[in-house]
N, C-alpha and C positions, 0 to 999 in steps of 0.2 A: 319440563323445564327443570324441575328441581332433581330429578336423576343428573340433569348434566351439571347445573351447579354444585352436587354432591359432587360427583365426579374431581368437577376442576379441587373442590375443597381441599379431596382425597391425596391429586396428585400435587398437592401445593403442600402436605402433612410426607407425600413419599419423598418427594427432593428435601426435606428437612432430615428427614429418617436416614438416607443415602449417605448426606453430607457427614450425618454424627458418624454413621458405622464405616465409612471410611477413615474417616480418624481413630478410630478405633481395631482398625484390621488389621496391625502388625501384633495386639495384642494375641494371647492366644484364646482358642473358645473356651469358652465359662464351662461351668462344672455342669451351672441351671442352666434351662432353654433361658433366654431374654423374654417377660412378658410380649411383648409386640411382636408381629408379625404382617408384613406388611407385602400384599401381594398384589401386581401388575400386571395384567393378561392381556392379548390382540388374540382375535381368530379372524380366519378368514376364511370365506364361505366362498366353496368351487359356483357361486350364482356372481360371485364378482361383488356382493355385502361384504363388510368387516363391520367391527364392534370391538370394542376397548371396556373392559369390567378395571375395576380400582374393591381394593378388599382389606380393611383394617381388621385386626383381634387383635384383642387385650384380654389373659389373662388371667385370673385371680387365683386364690386359694385352691378354689373348689367350682368357679366355674368361670365361665369364659364369652366373653361381647363383640359382637361384628357389628359393622358397618357398612356396607358399597355398594356402589353404581354402575348402572349399564347403560353404555352406550353404543348404538347400531348405527348406521350410516346412513339405512334404509327409515328412521325414527321413530325407532323402538327405543323407549327409554325407560329405565328402573331402578327406583333407590331401595335397597332393601338394612334391613336392622334383625338380631337374632343374640338370642343367647341360649345361655345351654350349663347345664351343671355335672358337675366332673366325680365318678366317683371309681378312684378307684383303689379296688381290695389287694390283698393275699390272689384271694380266690373266683372275684366278684370283680368286673367293670359292668355301670351304670349309667349311662348318660344320655339326658332327655332332652328336648332342644325344644323353640318355640321361635318361628320366624313370621317374621309381616316386611310388604315391599308396597309400595303403588302402583297400581291398579287394583286395589282389594284385595290382594293377596293376605291370606296369612293360614299359616300352616304349622305342625308341630310331629315329630318323630322322639324313637327311644331308640338306646342300642345298644347291645349288651353284647358282654363275656361270660363265662361259666369256664373254669379252670388254670390252669397256673403255666404250665411248659405248652400242655395241649390242650387246647382250651375249645369250645363249639362256638359261635355264633348266630346271635337273634335280634334280627333289630322289625320297627315297622314306621309307617308312618301316612300321613293323612292332612289335606290340603282342601279347601274353601273350592278347588280345581281353576283358579282365577290363572291369568299367565304370569309365569313367576320364572329369571333368572338367575340361578345360582352356580356355583365354582364348579358342579359336580351335574352329569350326563345321563343319571337313573332315574327311570318314571316316579313322580314325587309321591303316588300313592302307593303303598309297595309291603310288603311281606320281603324278611329276611332272614336267611340261616346260611349257613355253613362251617366251619373250623379251619381249626388254623393250628401251626405248632412255634415258638418263640423262645429264644435262650438266654443265657443271661447277659449277655451283649446287648438286647436290644435284637437281634437279624431274626427276621419277620419270616414266614410262609405262610397262606390262607387262598383256599377257594371259597369264596361264598356265591349268592347270587341272591339276585334283585326281582324280587319280578310283581310288577301291574297284578294289582286283586282287587278292581275296584272297578276299572274300565272297558273289561270284558275282550282288551286287546293281546292278551297273553305276555307282551312284552316281555323280557326275561336276560337281564343282562348277567351274565357268570364272569367271576374277579378272577384272574389267575396272576398272584400279588405277593411281591418278593419283597422282602428290605432289607442289606447288605449294609454296614459299618467296614469301613477299610482304615484305618490306624486311630486318631482319635478327633481327624477335622472331616475326615469323608462320610458322604452316606451316598448309597443308589438305593433310586424306588423303581423297581419295576409292575405295570402295571395293564396285562392284554385283557381285553373284556368282550366276549363273545355275545353278540347281540340275534337276538333269535326274536320276534312276535308278527303283529299287524301294523305295519304304519298309516303314515297318509296311501289312502286313495286303496283301501284295504288290502294295500302289497303286501306281500310276508316277507323280513326283511329279516335276510340271515344274511351278517356280517360280522365286520372283524373291527376293537379301535384298541389305541395300546399309548399305554404311557410311561415316562423315562423321566424322573427326577434327578437331575443332582446336588446335594446337601454339601456346602462347604460353610466352617466356621457358623458366620449367620446370613451366609447367604446361600438361597437358593435357586436352581431353574430347572421346567420341566417344558417338555417338547410336547405333546401329542396330535395325534390323528384318527379321523374317526369317518368312518366309510358311509354312514349312512346316521348322523350327528340328532339324537333326537326321534330317529325313524322315518327323517325325510331324504326325499330324494338327494340334500346336501351333504355332499361332502367337506370334513372341515379341517383345517389346522389349524390347531393353539400351540398359542407358548406365551409363555410363561415368567416372570420372574421377580426376587421382591428379597426382605431382609427382616431379621430379626434381630428388634432392640427393644 
């Protein structure tokens, strides 16, 4: 019930944010990103189940907080909150975070980069193994490693793996990530993921997932497809959109 109330309240915030952004749509893109980010997502499962997720983030000078709610048509609801500290130096990035959610979930993660134009990627996550629905679809208890390249305009290409290191499933999501700025107003992001590991009923999953994001000024949209979402038999289509304000 609390998650449904949370989704309703966030939808009200969403409508307010959309109206506010619409009044500013004719303005040129700001030099600094707005501090708030609202994302509304719709999930369509191959079994016929659908889900709706609403997530609101606010970024301070050195940290970010978020609150979200998920409602699934088969009766699973979850409200969540989170906090991350954002340190971005010239040669080092360090982002620890903590998350909490209904159904008794508690978790934490850390992400880091070392380097400048060419950089290495490392990270890890731990939870209490309670059910958790978030905006990502990688293992929640994991280690992360990889590397990438970023130019002076923010264009980025990277390859990294997120691997379960706790439950013995061998689930590994290898991401091939590319982000490109086009002019002042447009940014495109493509993330292709190779999924490999043991899923439900001990079936070895070898599948692909992919997403493409389009950012235009304050607005953004994402379309994703996943052959075996969360290493289940379910195929899933995800559509998300939102606004920064």
